[in-house]
N, CA, C and O atoms as a Tripos MOL2 file, in Angstrom:
@<TRIPOS>MOLECULE
protein
  292   291    73     0     0
PROTEIN
NO_CHARGES

@<TRIPOS>ATOM
      1 N          21.4550  -18.3370   22.9000 N.3       1 TYR1
      2 CA         20.3140  -19.1700   22.4790 C.3       1 TYR1
      3 C          20.5140  -19.3920   21.1010 C.2       1 TYR1
      4 O          20.7520  -18.3900   20.4260 O.2       1 TYR1
      5 N          20.4690  -20.4990   20.5310 N.am      2 LYS2
      6 CA         20.6090  -20.8130   19.0370 C.3       2 LYS2
      7 C          19.2000  -21.6990   18.6740 C.2       2 LYS2
      8 O          18.7070  -22.5040   19.4640 O.2       2 LYS2
      9 N          18.7100  -21.4270   17.4750 N.am      3 THR3
     10 CA         17.7400  -22.2310   16.9390 C.3       3 THR3
     11 C          18.3010  -22.9660   15.8490 C.2       3 THR3
     12 O          19.0990  -22.4330   15.0780 O.2       3 THR3
     13 N          17.9260  -24.1900   15.7300 N.am      4 ARG4
     14 CA         18.5630  -24.9590   14.5940 C.3       4 ARG4
     15 C          17.3010  -24.9700   13.5040 C.2       4 ARG4
     16 O          16.1280  -25.2670   13.7300 O.2       4 ARG4
     17 N          17.8300  -24.6090   12.4190 N.am      5 LEU5
     18 CA         16.7120  -24.5790   11.2480 C.3       5 LEU5
     19 C          17.2230  -25.4580   10.1960 C.2       5 LEU5
     20 O          18.4320  -25.5590    9.9860 O.2       5 LEU5
     21 N          16.3070  -26.1190    9.5080 N.am      6 PRO6
     22 CA         14.9650  -26.0070    9.6350 C.3       6 PRO6
     23 C          14.2140  -26.6260   10.8480 C.2       6 PRO6
     24 O          14.6670  -27.6730   11.3130 O.2       6 PRO6
     25 N          13.1870  -26.1100   11.3580 N.am      7 MET7
     26 CA         12.5060  -26.6760   12.4360 C.3       7 MET7
     27 C          11.7240  -27.8700   11.8390 C.2       7 MET7
     28 O          11.3260  -27.8690   10.6740 O.2       7 MET7
     29 N          11.5250  -28.9130   12.7280 N.am      8 ARG8
     30 CA         10.7170  -30.1200   12.4580 C.3       8 ARG8
     31 C           9.9770  -30.6080   13.6260 C.2       8 ARG8
     32 O          10.5540  -30.8460   14.6870 O.2       8 ARG8
     33 N           8.5120  -30.7910   13.4350 N.am      9 TYR9
     34 CA          7.7110  -31.1820   14.3810 C.3       9 TYR9
     35 C           7.1480  -32.5780   13.9320 C.2       9 TYR9
     36 O           6.7620  -32.7040   12.7700 O.2       9 TYR9
     37 N           7.0890  -33.6160   14.7970 N.am     10 GLU10
     38 CA          6.4710  -34.9570   14.4620 C.3      10 GLU10
     39 C           5.2460  -35.2070   15.3650 C.2      10 GLU10
     40 O           5.3630  -35.0400   16.5790 O.2      10 GLU10
     41 N           4.2630  -35.5370   14.9100 N.am     11 LEU11
     42 CA          3.0640  -35.8930   15.7290 C.3      11 LEU11
     43 C           2.5450  -37.1530   15.0490 C.2      11 LEU11
     44 O           2.0240  -37.0750   13.9360 O.2      11 LEU11
     45 N           2.6790  -38.3650   15.7170 N.am     12 LYS12
     46 CA          2.3800  -39.7340   15.2900 C.3      12 LYS12
     47 C           2.9660  -39.7610   13.9140 C.2      12 LYS12
     48 O           4.1780  -39.6190   13.7540 O.2      12 LYS12
     49 N           2.0490  -39.9590   12.8070 N.am     13 ASN13
     50 CA          2.4720  -40.2770   11.4640 C.3      13 ASN13
     51 C           2.6570  -38.8590   10.5990 C.2      13 ASN13
     52 O           3.0780  -38.8930    9.4420 O.2      13 ASN13
     53 N           2.3380  -37.7350   11.2000 N.am     14 LYS14
     54 CA          2.4680  -36.5480   10.4360 C.3      14 LYS14
     55 C           3.8020  -35.8550   10.8840 C.2      14 LYS14
     56 O           4.1660  -35.8500   12.0600 O.2      14 LYS14
     57 N           4.4960  -35.2780    9.8730 N.am     15 VAL15
     58 CA          5.7000  -34.4840   10.1310 C.3      15 VAL15
     59 C           5.5530  -33.2190    9.4610 C.2      15 VAL15
     60 O           5.1120  -33.1550    8.3140 O.2      15 VAL15
     61 N           5.9150  -32.1720   10.1520 N.am     16 VAL16
     62 CA          5.8550  -30.7680    9.7170 C.3      16 VAL16
     63 C           7.1990  -30.1930    9.6450 C.2      16 VAL16
     64 O           7.8750  -30.1290   10.6710 O.2      16 VAL16
     65 N           7.6150  -29.7990    8.6010 N.am     17 VAL17
     66 CA          9.0710  -29.0560    8.4840 C.3      17 VAL17
     67 C           8.8290  -27.7090    8.0120 C.2      17 VAL17
     68 O           8.1500  -27.4960    7.0070 O.2      17 VAL17
     69 N           9.4150  -26.7010    8.7740 N.am     18 PHE18
     70 CA          9.7010  -25.4590    8.3250 C.3      18 PHE18
     71 C          10.8850  -25.2540    7.4110 C.2      18 PHE18
     72 O          11.9900  -25.0730    7.9230 O.2      18 PHE18
     73 N          10.7470  -25.2670    6.1150 N.am     19 GLU19
     74 CA         11.8850  -25.4170    5.2330 C.3      19 GLU19
     75 C          12.6580  -24.2150    5.1620 C.2      19 GLU19
     76 O          13.8730  -24.3030    5.3440 O.2      19 GLU19
     77 N          12.0510  -22.9340    4.8870 N.am     20 GLU20
     78 CA         12.7360  -21.7190    4.5150 C.3      20 GLU20
     79 C          12.3460  -20.5540    5.3840 C.2      20 GLU20
     80 O          11.1760  -20.5450    5.7640 O.2      20 GLU20
     81 N          13.0830  -19.6310    5.7390 N.am     21 TYR21
     82 CA         12.8640  -18.5580    6.6010 C.3      21 TYR21
     83 C          13.4130  -17.2000    6.0020 C.2      21 TYR21
     84 O          14.4360  -17.1440    5.3200 O.2      21 TYR21
     85 N          12.6750  -16.1820    6.3100 N.am     22 LYS22
     86 CA         13.2490  -14.8280    6.1150 C.3      22 LYS22
     87 C          13.2170  -13.9960    7.4110 C.2      22 LYS22
     88 O          12.2950  -14.0650    8.2240 O.2      22 LYS22
     89 N          14.2570  -13.2340    7.5340 N.am     23 THR23
     90 CA         14.3930  -12.1980    8.7240 C.3      23 THR23
     91 C          13.4750  -11.0000    8.3930 C.2      23 THR23
     92 O          13.6260  -10.4450    7.3050 O.2      23 THR23
     93 N          12.6420  -10.6130    9.1580 N.am     24 ILE24
     94 CA         11.8730   -9.3850    8.8430 C.3      24 ILE24
     95 C          11.8940   -8.3340    9.9920 C.2      24 ILE24
     96 O          11.5150   -8.6170   11.1280 O.2      24 ILE24
     97 N          12.3720   -7.0670    9.6230 N.am     25 ASN25
     98 CA         12.3580   -6.0580   10.6750 C.3      25 ASN25
     99 C          13.1350   -6.3520   11.9040 C.2      25 ASN25
    100 O          12.7690   -5.8320   12.9590 O.2      25 ASN25
    101 N          14.1710   -7.1310   11.8770 N.am     26 GLY26
    102 CA         14.7740   -7.5820   13.0450 C.3      26 GLY26
    103 C          14.0200   -8.3210   14.0860 C.2      26 GLY26
    104 O          14.4770   -8.5080   15.2130 O.2      26 GLY26
    105 N          12.9570   -8.7030   13.7260 N.am     27 LEU27
    106 CA         12.0440   -9.5870   14.7210 C.3      27 LEU27
    107 C          12.3880  -11.0110   14.7150 C.2      27 LEU27
    108 O          11.7840  -11.8160   15.4240 O.2      27 LEU27
    109 N          13.2790  -11.3170   13.9840 N.am     28 GLY28
    110 CA         13.5670  -12.8890   13.9320 C.3      28 GLY28
    111 C          13.2750  -13.5170   12.6660 C.2      28 GLY28
    112 O          13.0750  -12.7950   11.6890 O.2      28 GLY28
    113 N          13.2270  -14.7360   12.5650 N.am     29 LYS29
    114 CA         13.0830  -15.5360   11.2720 C.3      29 LYS29
    115 C          11.7470  -15.9990   11.2540 C.2      29 LYS29
    116 O          11.3060  -16.6180   12.2230 O.2      29 LYS29
    117 N          10.9240  -15.7220   10.0630 N.am     30 PHE30
    118 CA          9.5010  -16.1580   10.0970 C.3      30 PHE30
    119 C           9.5170  -17.1560    8.9440 C.2      30 PHE30
    120 O           9.9810  -16.7950    7.8630 O.2      30 PHE30
    121 N           8.9980  -18.4910    9.1220 N.am     31 PRO31
    122 CA          8.8650  -19.4110    8.2080 C.3      31 PRO31
    123 C           7.9800  -19.0760    6.9100 C.2      31 PRO31
    124 O           6.8900  -18.5280    7.0710 O.2      31 PRO31
    125 N           8.4540  -19.4090    5.5920 N.am     32 PHE32
    126 CA          7.6010  -19.0400    4.5350 C.3      32 PHE32
    127 C           7.2180  -20.2860    3.6330 C.2      32 PHE32
    128 O           6.2810  -20.2960    2.8350 O.2      32 PHE32
    129 N           8.1060  -21.3580    3.8900 N.am     33 LEU33
    130 CA          7.7140  -22.4980    3.0950 C.3      33 LEU33
    131 C           7.6490  -23.7840    3.9890 C.2      33 LEU33
    132 O           8.6720  -24.3080    4.4270 O.2      33 LEU33
    133 N           6.3490  -24.2790    4.2420 N.am     34 ILE34
    134 CA          6.0470  -25.2890    5.1920 C.3      34 ILE34
    135 C           5.6960  -26.5070    4.4110 C.2      34 ILE34
    136 O           4.8360  -26.4550    3.5320 O.2      34 ILE34
    137 N           6.4670  -27.8300    4.7670 N.am     35 VAL35
    138 CA          6.2270  -29.0110    4.1270 C.3      35 VAL35
    139 C           5.6050  -29.9020    5.1670 C.2      35 VAL35
    140 O           6.1530  -30.0350    6.2610 O.2      35 VAL35
    141 N           4.4440  -30.5390    4.8590 N.am     36 THR36
    142 CA          3.6190  -31.4310    5.5700 C.3      36 THR36
    143 C           3.7460  -32.8710    5.0920 C.2      36 THR36
    144 O           3.4500  -33.0800    3.9160 O.2      36 THR36
    145 N           4.1520  -33.9070    5.8560 N.am     37 ARG37
    146 CA          4.3340  -35.3080    5.4900 C.3      37 ARG37
    147 C           3.4540  -36.0870    6.1810 C.2      37 ARG37
    148 O           3.2020  -35.7910    7.3490 O.2      37 ARG37
    149 N           2.8700  -37.1630    5.5920 N.am     38 LEU38
    150 CA          2.0340  -37.9790    6.2870 C.3      38 LEU38
    151 C           2.4670  -39.4260    5.7090 C.2      38 LEU38
    152 O           2.3410  -39.6990    4.5150 O.2      38 LEU38
    153 N           3.0010  -40.3500    6.6900 N.am     39 ASN39
    154 CA          3.6590  -41.7060    6.2890 C.3      39 ASN39
    155 C           4.6430  -41.5810    5.3030 C.2      39 ASN39
    156 O           4.6350  -42.4160    4.3980 O.2      39 ASN39
    157 N           5.5580  -40.6260    5.3040 N.am     40 ASN40
    158 CA          6.6550  -40.2980    4.3940 C.3      40 ASN40
    159 C           6.2610  -39.8730    3.0050 C.2      40 ASN40
    160 O           7.0480  -39.9680    2.0630 O.2      40 ASN40
    161 N           4.9430  -39.3670    2.8730 N.am     41 GLU41
    162 CA          4.6320  -38.8120    1.6240 C.3      41 GLU41
    163 C           4.1140  -37.3000    1.9220 C.2      41 GLU41
    164 O           3.4340  -36.9320    2.8790 O.2      41 GLU41
    165 N           4.6210  -36.5180    0.8410 N.am     42 VAL42
    166 CA          4.2030  -35.0060    0.9990 C.3      42 VAL42
    167 C           2.7340  -34.9050    0.7800 C.2      42 VAL42
    168 O           2.2180  -35.3970   -0.2240 O.2      42 VAL42
    169 N           2.0430  -34.2770    1.6940 N.am     43 VAL43
    170 CA          0.5710  -34.1010    1.4360 C.3      43 VAL43
    171 C           0.1760  -32.5880    1.4340 C.2      43 VAL43
    172 O          -0.9670  -32.2160    1.1650 O.2      43 VAL43
    173 N           1.0700  -31.8480    1.7130 N.am     44 ALA44
    174 CA          0.8160  -30.2770    1.6340 C.3      44 ALA44
    175 C           2.1880  -29.5950    1.5940 C.2      44 ALA44
    176 O           3.1230  -30.0520    2.2510 O.2      44 ALA44
    177 N           2.3140  -28.5030    0.8260 N.am     45 ILE45
    178 CA          3.3140  -27.5760    0.8000 C.3      45 ILE45
    179 C           2.5640  -26.2070    0.9120 C.2      45 ILE45
    180 O           1.7670  -25.7730    0.0810 O.2      45 ILE45
    181 N           2.9300  -25.6240    2.0200 N.am     46 THR46
    182 CA          2.2720  -24.1880    2.3240 C.3      46 THR46
    183 C           3.2350  -23.2730    2.0810 C.2      46 THR46
    184 O           4.3410  -23.3800    2.6110 O.2      46 THR46
    185 N           2.9230  -22.2530    1.2400 N.am     47 ARG47
    186 CA          4.0310  -21.0160    1.0160 C.3      47 ARG47
    187 C           3.2610  -19.8010    1.4630 C.2      47 ARG47
    188 O           2.1420  -19.5420    1.0200 O.2      47 ARG47
    189 N           3.8120  -19.1560    2.2410 N.am     48 ILE48
    190 CA          3.2760  -17.6680    2.8160 C.3      48 ILE48
    191 C           3.9700  -16.6710    2.0320 C.2      48 ILE48
    192 O           5.1170  -16.3510    2.3460 O.2      48 ILE48
    193 N           3.3670  -16.1330    1.0110 N.am     49 THR49
    194 CA          4.0130  -15.0800    0.0030 C.3      49 THR49
    195 C           4.2120  -13.8790    0.7600 C.2      49 THR49
    196 O           5.2210  -13.2400    0.4630 O.2      49 THR49
    197 N           3.3840  -13.3660    1.7900 N.am     50 ASP50
    198 CA          3.7630  -12.0840    2.3010 C.3      50 ASP50
    199 C           5.0850  -12.2100    3.1170 C.2      50 ASP50
    200 O           5.7450  -11.1740    3.1900 O.2      50 ASP50
    201 N           5.5540  -13.2700    3.7150 N.am     51 VAL51
    202 CA          6.6030  -13.5020    4.2450 C.3      51 VAL51
    203 C           7.7430  -13.6800    3.2590 C.2      51 VAL51
    204 O           8.8430  -13.1870    3.5090 O.2      51 VAL51
    205 N           7.5260  -14.3430    2.1860 N.am     52 GLU52
    206 CA          8.4160  -14.7230    1.2090 C.3      52 GLU52
    207 C           8.9270  -13.4530    0.5900 C.2      52 GLU52
    208 O          10.1420  -13.3120    0.4500 O.2      52 GLU52
    209 N           8.0180  -12.4440    0.1790 N.am     53 LYS53
    210 CA          8.3310  -11.2430   -0.3480 C.3      53 LYS53
    211 C           8.7790  -10.1630    0.5400 C.2      53 LYS53
    212 O           8.8880   -9.0070    0.1320 O.2      53 LYS53
    213 N           9.0650  -10.5480    1.8540 N.am     54 GLN54
    214 CA          9.5140   -9.7000    2.8900 C.3      54 GLN54
    215 C           8.6930   -8.4820    3.1270 C.2      54 GLN54
    216 O           9.1670   -7.3520    3.2400 O.2      54 GLN54
    217 N           7.4160   -8.7900    3.1970 N.am     55 VAL55
    218 CA          6.3840   -7.5110    3.4460 C.3      55 VAL55
    219 C           6.5990   -7.2070    4.7280 C.2      55 VAL55
    220 O           6.6860   -8.1020    5.5690 O.2      55 VAL55
    221 N           6.7150   -5.8660    5.0530 N.am     56 SER56
    222 CA          6.9590   -5.2270    6.4440 C.3      56 SER56
    223 C           6.1120   -5.4830    7.3570 C.2      56 SER56
    224 O           4.9400   -5.1270    7.2390 O.2      56 SER56
    225 N           6.5730   -6.1610    8.4450 N.am     57 ILE57
    226 CA          5.4950   -6.6470    9.4520 C.3      57 ILE57
    227 C           5.7810   -5.6500   10.7220 C.2      57 ILE57
    228 O           6.8880   -5.6790   11.2600 O.2      57 ILE57
    229 N           4.8950   -4.8900   11.1210 N.am     58 PRO58
    230 CA          5.0310   -3.7660   12.2790 C.3      58 PRO58
    231 C           5.5290   -4.5650   13.5700 C.2      58 PRO58
    232 O           5.2700   -5.7630   13.6800 O.2      58 PRO58
    233 N           6.2260   -3.8950   14.5110 N.am     59 ARG59
    234 CA          6.5230   -4.3960   15.6400 C.3      59 ARG59
    235 C           5.5250   -4.7220   16.6000 C.2      59 ARG59
    236 O           5.7670   -5.5550   17.4740 O.2      59 ARG59
    237 N           4.3870   -4.1250   16.5180 N.am     60 ASN60
    238 CA          3.0980   -4.3900   17.1790 C.3      60 ASN60
    239 C           2.1910   -5.2650   16.4200 C.2      60 ASN60
    240 O           0.9810   -5.0510   16.3430 O.2      60 ASN60
    241 N           2.8490   -6.3470   15.8060 N.am     61 PHE61
    242 CA          2.0840   -7.2040   15.0080 C.3      61 PHE61
    243 C           0.9620   -7.8940   15.6840 C.2      61 PHE61
    244 O           0.0190   -8.2080   14.9570 O.2      61 PHE61
    245 N           0.8950   -8.1720   16.8790 N.am     62 PHE62
    246 CA         -0.0560   -8.9680   17.7440 C.3      62 PHE62
    247 C          -0.9260   -7.9310   18.4350 C.2      62 PHE62
    248 O          -1.6790   -8.3880   19.2960 O.2      62 PHE62
    249 N          -0.9630   -6.6630   18.2280 N.am     63 SER63
    250 CA         -1.6910   -5.7520   19.1220 C.3      63 SER63
    251 C          -2.8530   -5.4120   18.1610 C.2      63 SER63
    252 O          -2.6520   -5.4060   16.9460 O.2      63 SER63
    253 N          -3.9620   -5.1550   18.6410 N.am     64 VAL64
    254 CA         -5.2260   -4.7660   17.6900 C.3      64 VAL64
    255 C          -5.4090   -3.3020   17.7400 C.2      64 VAL64
    256 O          -5.5070   -2.6340   18.7690 O.2      64 VAL64
    257 N          -5.4460   -2.8360   16.4210 N.am     65 PRO65
    258 CA         -5.5390   -1.3160   16.2190 C.3      65 PRO65
    259 C          -6.8380   -0.7720   16.8100 C.2      65 PRO65
    260 O          -7.9060   -1.3760   16.6990 O.2      65 PRO65
    261 N          -6.7060    0.3400   17.4140 N.am     66 LYS66
    262 CA         -7.8270    1.1130   18.0150 C.3      66 LYS66
    263 C          -8.6390    1.6530   16.8370 C.2      66 LYS66
    264 O          -8.0750    2.0970   15.8370 O.2      66 LYS66
    265 N         -10.0920    1.6060   16.9770 N.am     67 GLN67
    266 CA        -10.9300    2.0550   15.8710 C.3      67 GLN67
    267 C         -11.1480    3.6080   16.2590 C.2      67 GLN67
    268 O         -11.2510    4.0530   17.4020 O.2      67 GLN67
    269 N         -11.1940    4.3120   15.0760 N.am     68 GLU68
    270 CA        -11.5480    5.6850   15.1900 C.3      68 GLU68
    271 C         -12.9950    5.7620   15.1150 C.2      68 GLU68
    272 O         -13.5220    5.2100   14.1500 O.2      68 GLU68
    273 N         -13.7990    6.4070   16.0480 N.am     69 ILE69
    274 CA        -15.2260    6.7350   15.8660 C.3      69 ILE69
    275 C         -15.5930    8.1960   15.7790 C.2      69 ILE69
    276 O         -15.2470    9.0250   16.6210 O.2      69 ILE69
    277 N         -16.2590    8.4370   14.7910 N.am     70 GLU70
    278 CA        -16.7680    9.8580   14.5520 C.3      70 GLU70
    279 C         -17.9820   10.1380   15.4970 C.2      70 GLU70
    280 O         -18.9010    9.3340   15.6570 O.2      70 GLU70
    281 N         -17.9030   11.2390   16.0460 N.am     71 THR71
    282 CA        -19.0250   11.6810   16.8630 C.3      71 THR71
    283 C         -19.6520   12.9330   16.3100 C.2      71 THR71
    284 O         -19.0270   13.7330   15.6130 O.2      71 THR71
    285 N         -20.9850   13.0730   16.6700 N.am     72 LEU72
    286 CA        -21.7500   14.2250   16.1170 C.3      72 LEU72
    287 C         -21.5370   15.5690   17.0530 C.2      72 LEU72
    288 O         -22.3300   16.5070   16.9790 O.2      72 LEU72
    289 N         -20.5630   15.5810   17.8110 N.am     73 ASP73
    290 CA        -20.3980   16.6600   18.8100 C.3      73 ASP73
    291 C         -20.2290   17.8860   18.0940 C.2      73 ASP73
    292 O         -20.0720   18.9420   18.7070 O.2      73 ASP73
@<TRIPOS>BOND
     1     1     2 1
     2     2     3 1
     3     3     4 2
     4     3     5 am
     5     5     6 1
     6     6     7 1
     7     7     8 2
     8     7     9 am
     9     9    10 1
    10    10    11 1
    11    11    12 2
    12    11    13 am
    13    13    14 1
    14    14    15 1
    15    15    16 2
    16    15    17 am
    17    17    18 1
    18    18    19 1
    19    19    20 2
    20    19    21 am
    21    21    22 1
    22    22    23 1
    23    23    24 2
    24    23    25 am
    25    25    26 1
    26    26    27 1
    27    27    28 2
    28    27    29 am
    29    29    30 1
    30    30    31 1
    31    31    32 2
    32    31    33 am
    33    33    34 1
    34    34    35 1
    35    35    36 2
    36    35    37 am
    37    37    38 1
    38    38    39 1
    39    39    40 2
    40    39    41 am
    41    41    42 1
    42    42    43 1
    43    43    44 2
    44    43    45 am
    45    45    46 1
    46    46    47 1
    47    47    48 2
    48    47    49 am
    49    49    50 1
    50    50    51 1
    51    51    52 2
    52    51    53 am
    53    53    54 1
    54    54    55 1
    55    55    56 2
    56    55    57 am
    57    57    58 1
    58    58    59 1
    59    59    60 2
    60    59    61 am
    61    61    62 1
    62    62    63 1
    63    63    64 2
    64    63    65 am
    65    65    66 1
    66    66    67 1
    67    67    68 2
    68    67    69 am
    69    69    70 1
    70    70    71 1
    71    71    72 2
    72    71    73 am
    73    73    74 1
    74    74    75 1
    75    75    76 2
    76    75    77 am
    77    77    78 1
    78    78    79 1
    79    79    80 2
    80    79    81 am
    81    81    82 1
    82    82    83 1
    83    83    84 2
    84    83    85 am
    85    85    86 1
    86    86    87 1
    87    87    88 2
    88    87    89 am
    89    89    90 1
    90    90    91 1
    91    91    92 2
    92    91    93 am
    93    93    94 1
    94    94    95 1
    95    95    96 2
    96    95    97 am
    97    97    98 1
    98    98    99 1
    99    99   100 2
   100    99   101 am
   101   101   102 1
   102   102   103 1
   103   103   104 2
   104   103   105 am
   105   105   106 1
   106   106   107 1
   107   107   108 2
   108   107   109 am
   109   109   110 1
   110   110   111 1
   111   111   112 2
   112   111   113 am
   113   113   114 1
   114   114   115 1
   115   115   116 2
   116   115   117 am
   117   117   118 1
   118   118   119 1
   119   119   120 2
   120   119   121 am
   121   121   122 1
   122   122   123 1
   123   123   124 2
   124   123   125 am
   125   125   126 1
   126   126   127 1
   127   127   128 2
   128   127   129 am
   129   129   130 1
   130   130   131 1
   131   131   132 2
   132   131   133 am
   133   133   134 1
   134   134   135 1
   135   135   136 2
   136   135   137 am
   137   137   138 1
   138   138   139 1
   139   139   140 2
   140   139   141 am
   141   141   142 1
   142   142   143 1
   143   143   144 2
   144   143   145 am
   145   145   146 1
   146   146   147 1
   147   147   148 2
   148   147   149 am
   149   149   150 1
   150   150   151 1
   151   151   152 2
   152   151   153 am
   153   153   154 1
   154   154   155 1
   155   155   156 2
   156   155   157 am
   157   157   158 1
   158   158   159 1
   159   159   160 2
   160   159   161 am
   161   161   162 1
   162   162   163 1
   163   163   164 2
   164   163   165 am
   165   165   166 1
   166   166   167 1
   167   167   168 2
   168   167   169 am
   169   169   170 1
   170   170   171 1
   171   171   172 2
   172   171   173 am
   173   173   174 1
   174   174   175 1
   175   175   176 2
   176   175   177 am
   177   177   178 1
   178   178   179 1
   179   179   180 2
   180   179   181 am
   181   181   182 1
   182   182   183 1
   183   183   184 2
   184   183   185 am
   185   185   186 1
   186   186   187 1
   187   187   188 2
   188   187   189 am
   189   189   190 1
   190   190   191 1
   191   191   192 2
   192   191   193 am
   193   193   194 1
   194   194   195 1
   195   195   196 2
   196   195   197 am
   197   197   198 1
   198   198   199 1
   199   199   200 2
   200   199   201 am
   201   201   202 1
   202   202   203 1
   203   203   204 2
   204   203   205 am
   205   205   206 1
   206   206   207 1
   207   207   208 2
   208   207   209 am
   209   209   210 1
   210   210   211 1
   211   211   212 2
   212   211   213 am
   213   213   214 1
   214   214   215 1
   215   215   216 2
   216   215   217 am
   217   217   218 1
   218   218   219 1
   219   219   220 2
   220   219   221 am
   221   221   222 1
   222   222   223 1
   223   223   224 2
   224   223   225 am
   225   225   226 1
   226   226   227 1
   227   227   228 2
   228   227   229 am
   229   229   230 1
   230   230   231 1
   231   231   232 2
   232   231   233 am
   233   233   234 1
   234   234   235 1
   235   235   236 2
   236   235   237 am
   237   237   238 1
   238   238   239 1
   239   239   240 2
   240   239   241 am
   241   241   242 1
   242   242   243 1
   243   243   244 2
   244   243   245 am
   245   245   246 1
   246   246   247 1
   247   247   248 2
   248   247   249 am
   249   249   250 1
   250   250   251 1
   251   251   252 2
   252   251   253 am
   253   253   254 1
   254   254   255 1
   255   255   256 2
   256   255   257 am
   257   257   258 1
   258   258   259 1
   259   259   260 2
   260   259   261 am
   261   261   262 1
   262   262   263 1
   263   263   264 2
   264   263   265 am
   265   265   266 1
   266   266   267 1
   267   267   268 2
   268   267   269 am
   269   269   270 1
   270   270   271 1
   271   271   272 2
   272   271   273 am
   273   273   274 1
   274   274   275 1
   275   275   276 2
   276   275   277 am
   277   277   278 1
   278   278   279 1
   279   279   280 2
   280   279   281 am
   281   281   282 1
   282   282   283 1
   283   283   284 2
   284   283   285 am
   285   285   286 1
   286   286   287 1
   287   287   288 2
   288   287   289 am
   289   289   290 1
   290   290   291 1
   291   291   292 2
@<TRIPOS>SUBSTRUCTURE
     1 TYR1         2 RESIDUE 1 A TYR
     2 LYS2         6 RESIDUE 1 A LYS
     3 THR3        10 RESIDUE 1 A THR
     4 ARG4        14 RESIDUE 1 A ARG
     5 LEU5        18 RESIDUE 1 A LEU
     6 PRO6        22 RESIDUE 1 A PRO
     7 MET7        26 RESIDUE 1 A MET
     8 ARG8        30 RESIDUE 1 A ARG
     9 TYR9        34 RESIDUE 1 A TYR
    10 GLU10       38 RESIDUE 1 A GLU
    11 LEU11       42 RESIDUE 1 A LEU
    12 LYS12       46 RESIDUE 1 A LYS
    13 ASN13       50 RESIDUE 1 A ASN
    14 LYS14       54 RESIDUE 1 A LYS
    15 VAL15       58 RESIDUE 1 A VAL
    16 VAL16       62 RESIDUE 1 A VAL
    17 VAL17       66 RESIDUE 1 A VAL
    18 PHE18       70 RESIDUE 1 A PHE
    19 GLU19       74 RESIDUE 1 A GLU
    20 GLU20       78 RESIDUE 1 A GLU
    21 TYR21       82 RESIDUE 1 A TYR
    22 LYS22       86 RESIDUE 1 A LYS
    23 THR23       90 RESIDUE 1 A THR
    24 ILE24       94 RESIDUE 1 A ILE
    25 ASN25       98 RESIDUE 1 A ASN
    26 GLY26      102 RESIDUE 1 A GLY
    27 LEU27      106 RESIDUE 1 A LEU
    28 GLY28      110 RESIDUE 1 A GLY
    29 LYS29      114 RESIDUE 1 A LYS
    30 PHE30      118 RESIDUE 1 A PHE
    31 PRO31      122 RESIDUE 1 A PRO
    32 PHE32      126 RESIDUE 1 A PHE
    33 LEU33      130 RESIDUE 1 A LEU
    34 ILE34      134 RESIDUE 1 A ILE
    35 VAL35      138 RESIDUE 1 A VAL
    36 THR36      142 RESIDUE 1 A THR
    37 ARG37      146 RESIDUE 1 A ARG
    38 LEU38      150 RESIDUE 1 A LEU
    39 ASN39      154 RESIDUE 1 A ASN
    40 ASN40      158 RESIDUE 1 A ASN
    41 GLU41      162 RESIDUE 1 A GLU
    42 VAL42      166 RESIDUE 1 A VAL
    43 VAL43      170 RESIDUE 1 A VAL
    44 ALA44      174 RESIDUE 1 A ALA
    45 ILE45      178 RESIDUE 1 A ILE
    46 THR46      182 RESIDUE 1 A THR
    47 ARG47      186 RESIDUE 1 A ARG
    48 ILE48      190 RESIDUE 1 A ILE
    49 THR49      194 RESIDUE 1 A THR
    50 ASP50      198 RESIDUE 1 A ASP
    51 VAL51      202 RESIDUE 1 A VAL
    52 GLU52      206 RESIDUE 1 A GLU
    53 LYS53      210 RESIDUE 1 A LYS
    54 GLN54      214 RESIDUE 1 A GLN
    55 VAL55      218 RESIDUE 1 A VAL
    56 SER56      222 RESIDUE 1 A SER
    57 ILE57      226 RESIDUE 1 A ILE
    58 PRO58      230 RESIDUE 1 A PRO
    59 ARG59      234 RESIDUE 1 A ARG
    60 ASN60      238 RESIDUE 1 A ASN
    61 PHE61      242 RESIDUE 1 A PHE
    62 PHE62      246 RESIDUE 1 A PHE
    63 SER63      250 RESIDUE 1 A SER
    64 VAL64      254 RESIDUE 1 A VAL
    65 PRO65      258 RESIDUE 1 A PRO
    66 LYS66      262 RESIDUE 1 A LYS
    67 GLN67      266 RESIDUE 1 A GLN
    68 GLU68      270 RESIDUE 1 A GLU
    69 ILE69      274 RESIDUE 1 A ILE
    70 GLU70      278 RESIDUE 1 A GLU
    71 THR71      282 RESIDUE 1 A THR
    72 LEU72      286 RESIDUE 1 A LEU
    73 ASP73      290 RESIDUE 1 A ASP
């Protein structure tokens, strides 16, 4: 399985291109620079700095941490 990068999505007049990626913790490539165009003009550039700086993302990224509750026992 191969992914062609950068990924590009088109929806009517809006085009979203994931320009740059970082590989984090062997989980794959995460986009950190996203360019949005509307009618061939750039309307937004989104930079995700946590990914750009390669902040460690835990393997259970999508799991919800359990809360620890103190009891008066």
